[in-house]
C-alpha positions as CSV (number, residue, x, y, z in Angstrom):
1,M,-3.4,-6.0,-15.4
2,N,-5.1,-2.7,-15.3
3,R,-7.8,-3.3,-12.8
4,K,-9.7,-0.4,-11.2
5,L,-9.0,0.5,-7.6
6,R,-12.5,-0.1,-6.5
7,Q,-11.7,-3.8,-6.8
8,F,-9.2,-3.3,-4.1
9,N,-10.2,-5.1,-0.9
10,I,-10.4,-2.8,2.1
11,T,-12.1,-3.7,5.3
12,D,-13.5,-1.3,7.8
13,R,-12.3,-1.9,11.4
14,R,-13.5,-0.5,14.7
15,H,-10.9,2.3,14.6
16,G,-9.9,2.4,11.0
17,A,-9.3,0.2,7.9
18,A,-7.2,-2.8,6.9
19,F,-6.0,-3.7,3.5
20,A,-3.5,-5.9,1.7
21,V,-0.5,-4.4,-0.1
22,R,1.9,-5.9,-2.6
23,V,5.3,-4.2,-2.4
24,V,7.8,-4.0,-5.2
25,T,11.2,-2.8,-3.9
26,R,14.1,-1.1,-5.7
27,A,11.8,0.8,-8.0
28,P,12.7,4.0,-9.8
29,R,10.2,6.0,-7.6
30,D,7.7,5.5,-4.8
31,E,4.2,5.2,-6.3
32,V,0.8,3.5,-6.2
33,V,0.6,1.4,-9.3
34,G,-2.9,-0.1,-9.0
35,V,-4.5,-3.3,-7.9
36,H,-2.7,-6.6,-8.1
37,E,-4.6,-9.6,-9.3
38,S,-4.9,-10.8,-5.7
39,G,-6.9,-7.7,-4.8
40,S,-4.1,-6.0,-2.9
41,V,-2.9,-2.5,-3.7
42,K,0.4,-2.6,-5.6
43,I,3.0,-0.1,-4.4
44,R,6.5,0.4,-5.7
45,L,9.2,1.7,-3.4
46,T,12.7,2.8,-4.0
47,A,13.8,1.2,-0.8
48,S,15.7,-2.1,-0.5
49,P,14.0,-4.9,1.4
50,A,17.2,-5.4,3.5
51,E,17.0,-4.8,7.2
52,G,13.4,-3.7,7.1
53,Q,14.1,-0.7,5.0
54,A,11.1,-1.4,2.7
55,N,8.8,-1.7,5.7
56,I,9.9,1.7,7.1
57,A,9.5,3.3,3.6
58,L,6.0,1.7,3.2
59,V,4.9,3.2,6.6
60,K,6.3,6.6,5.7
61,F,4.8,6.5,2.2
62,L,1.3,5.4,3.4
63,S,1.4,8.0,6.2
64,A,2.1,10.8,3.8
65,R,-0.4,9.5,1.1
66,L,-3.2,8.9,3.6
67,G,-2.6,12.1,5.6
68,V,-2.2,10.3,8.9
69,P,0.7,10.1,11.4
70,E,3.2,7.3,11.0
71,S,2.0,5.9,14.3
72,A,-1.5,5.3,12.7
73,V,0.0,3.0,10.1
74,E,0.9,-0.6,11.1
75,I,2.1,-3.6,9.1
76,V,0.2,-6.3,10.9
77,A,1.3,-9.2,8.8
78,G,3.9,-10.0,6.2
79,Q,6.8,-8.0,7.6
80,D,9.3,-10.3,5.8
81,R,7.3,-10.7,2.6
82,R,6.2,-8.6,-0.3
83,D,2.6,-9.3,0.5
84,K,1.6,-7.4,3.6
85,M,-1.5,-6.6,5.6
86,V,-1.7,-3.0,6.7
87,S,-3.9,-1.4,9.3
88,V,-4.6,2.4,9.4
89,E,-6.3,4.0,12.3
90,G,-8.6,7.0,11.9
91,L,-9.7,6.4,8.3
92,T,-12.6,4.5,6.8
93,A,-12.3,2.1,4.0
94,E,-13.9,4.6,1.7
95,E,-11.3,7.3,2.7
96,V,-8.4,4.9,2.1
97,E,-9.7,3.9,-1.3
98,A,-10.1,7.6,-2.3
99,R,-6.5,8.4,-1.2
100,L,-4.8,5.4,-2.8
101,K,-5.6,6.0,-6.4
102,P,-2.9,5.0,-8.8
103,D,-0.3,7.7,-9.5
104,E,-0.5,9.5,-12.8
105,G,1.9,7.8,-15.3
106,A,2.2,4.6,-13.2
107,V,2.1,1.7,-15.5
108,D,1.7,-1.8,-14.2
109,D,3.9,-4.1,-16.4
110,D,2.8,-7.3,-14.5
111,S,6.5,-8.2,-14.0
112,E,6.3,-8.1,-10.2
């Protein structure tokens, strides 16, 4: 699965954007891999899913990657699942798409 990021489903909201994320935990590094077959952005995190560690890591990762404060990033659904819905205040869908391009060298092996 090597889909282009423009197939990633992002929705403009009144004060920002919302999008689906597929999280893979216990990865060797934090990175954006690409787009999962479901249309969600696939992100690998080094954090464990235990005790909400992956959710905290996801908010921090997205905050840094998108250039917004952590308070602007919210996991609005899927806190206990690998598939999540994320809302980001202050950015348009176009800005989110531009900032969540797959990392250089990230290879999606379809095992997650």
